[in-house]
Legacy VTK file of the C-alpha trace (Angstrom):
# vtk DataFile Version 3.0
C-alpha trace
ASCII
DATASET POLYDATA
POINTS 81 float
14.750 15.506 -28.576
13.633 12.160 -29.436
16.254 9.419 -29.094
16.814 7.278 -32.178
17.454 3.699 -31.203
19.219 3.194 -34.605
21.548 5.905 -34.305
25.046 5.049 -32.806
26.485 8.580 -33.224
29.460 6.834 -35.277
30.100 6.838 -38.740
31.275 3.904 -41.197
32.306 4.460 -44.941
30.542 2.103 -47.265
30.348 1.717 -50.895
26.966 1.912 -52.643
26.148 1.419 -56.280
23.576 4.330 -57.464
22.160 4.824 -60.713
24.319 7.614 -62.346
21.316 9.449 -63.378
20.121 9.598 -59.710
23.360 10.729 -58.388
23.858 13.517 -60.996
20.316 14.748 -60.239
20.783 14.773 -56.596
24.268 16.648 -57.105
22.672 19.194 -59.347
19.925 19.665 -56.553
22.723 20.155 -54.069
21.403 17.152 -52.086
23.642 15.419 -49.458
23.760 11.800 -50.593
25.000 10.467 -47.469
22.270 12.173 -45.328
19.462 11.028 -47.700
20.608 7.429 -47.974
21.067 7.289 -44.128
17.504 8.649 -43.625
16.028 6.193 -46.318
17.835 3.214 -44.585
16.896 4.442 -40.865
13.114 4.516 -42.183
13.308 1.052 -43.773
15.050 -0.529 -40.907
12.511 0.777 -38.626
9.635 -0.492 -40.665
11.120 -3.987 -41.001
11.812 -3.821 -37.358
7.931 -2.941 -36.651
6.678 -5.320 -39.179
8.964 -8.445 -37.348
7.257 -7.088 -33.996
3.879 -7.251 -35.290
4.550 -10.866 -36.848
6.256 -11.989 -33.603
3.604 -10.866 -31.325
0.402 -11.542 -33.595
-0.850 -14.164 -31.376
-0.627 -12.022 -28.292
-2.324 -9.233 -29.812
-5.298 -11.112 -31.152
-5.686 -12.721 -27.599
-5.533 -9.592 -26.067
-7.951 -7.837 -28.428
-10.577 -10.899 -27.902
-10.027 -10.467 -24.101
-10.797 -6.867 -24.479
-14.013 -7.522 -26.627
-15.142 -10.116 -24.186
-14.477 -8.026 -21.129
-14.250 -4.462 -21.931
-11.077 -2.408 -20.780
-10.234 -3.263 -17.112
-10.791 0.491 -15.736
-13.427 1.294 -18.382
-15.890 2.624 -15.486
-13.244 5.270 -14.681
-13.180 6.966 -17.929
-14.636 10.523 -18.314
-14.988 10.267 -22.090
LINES 1 82
81 0 1 2 3 4 5 6 7 8 9 10 11 12 13 14 15 16 17 18 19 20 21 22 23 24 25 26 27 28 29 30 31 32 33 34 35 36 37 38 39 40 41 42 43 44 45 46 47 48 49 50 51 52 53 54 55 56 57 58 59 60 61 62 63 64 65 66 67 68 69 70 71 72 73 74 75 76 77 78 79 80
C-alpha cells in the first residue's frame, strides 16, 4: 500500500458551495460527494505541490541536464542497455 503524504487519517467537517444541479446528479447516481471532493482536492494539491517543486528547482534541473549533456551519465559505461 502506497503512503499518501497528503492524508492525515483524520476527518474535518467543512462547508462547500456546489452547484445544485451537480449535487442532484451526483446523488441520483449514488455518488459519495465527500469521497469525490476529497479525491479531487488531493489531486489538485498534488499537482500544485509538483508544479511549485518544479518551479523552485528549475535552475538546478537545467544545470543538471546541461552537465549530463556535456559529460554523459557518470556510470554510463556500466549500462547493459
